[in-house]
N, C-alpha and C positions, 0 to 999 in steps of 0.2 A: 445607414438605417437610423432613423430617429425614434423618438418616443411616440407611441401611437396609443390612442384610447379607443376602445370599442365597446359595444353593448354585449358582445358575446362573453360567455363564461370563459375564464382562463383555462387553458389546456393543462392537464395534470399528467405527469409522466412518473411512472414508478420503475425503479431499478432495483435489482438485487443488491442487498447489503453486501459490502465488501467483507470478506472473511478477515480474521486477524492475521492470518498468514499472508494474504494479499497486501494488507496494509504494511506489514513488516517488510515485505520484499520491495515495496515502492518507496517507503520513507526511511528505512534504516539499513545500515550495513550489518553483516554478520557479526562483526566485532561489537557494534553497539548493542545488538540483541543479546549477545553473550554477556556483556556488562550488565544489562538490565536483569537478566536471569540470575547472574551471580549476586547482584545487590538484593534481589527479592529473596533469594535463598538465605543470604546472611541475615536479613531482617527477620525472616521466618524463624531462624535459629535463635533469635533474641539478641543478636549482636548489633551494636550501634556502629556507625561509620568510624568513630574514633578507635574502635577495637580491631578494625580490620588491619592486618599487617600485610605488607607487600615485600617480598624478598628483594634484596638489593642485587639484582643480576642484570647483566647487559641484555638488551633485546636481541632476539635471534634475527639475523638478516633475512629479509623477505624477498624472494625472487620477483623480479618485475613481471615475469610471465604469469605468476599467480594473480597479481593485481589485474593484469589485462584480462585474464580469464574470468575473474569475478565481475569486472566491468561489463564484459560481453554478456555474461549470464544475467546481470541486472538489466541491461538494455533489452535483452531478449524477453525476459519476464515482463518488463514494462510494455514492450511492443505487443506481446500477447494479450495483456490486460487491456491495453487501449483498443486493440482490434475487437476483443470481446465486448467491450462497452459500446464501441461504434456499431457493432452488429445489433446489440440490444436496442440502441436508439433507433436504428433503421427499422427493426421489428415493431417497436412501439409506434413509430410514425406511420408505418404501413397499416397497423391495426386501427390507428386513429382515423386515417383517411379512408378506410374501408367503408363502403356503404352499409355493410352488415354489422358495423360496430354497435355495441349496445349504447343506448342514449341515456 
């Protein structure tokens, strides 16, 4: 498919705005979201990053099953979101192609 010029007006599609929760699920892990919330809380309390102290402890071992479960949940959420968006696009295309569509 190449570049095409036409005299017709361009088609305009409107989609529901993604919610913050949907964006979080798609772009960030739960750990990153937790870090963001912690940082926001600390800043809201008036503490600068230099004031934050982190205890010197060894990290807790994380079972591989938990990671796999989180990955499956993420992929499932992403698949649901993609299916929802695909359905919305199909609905908009149907409305656009309908002879009763408002001009």
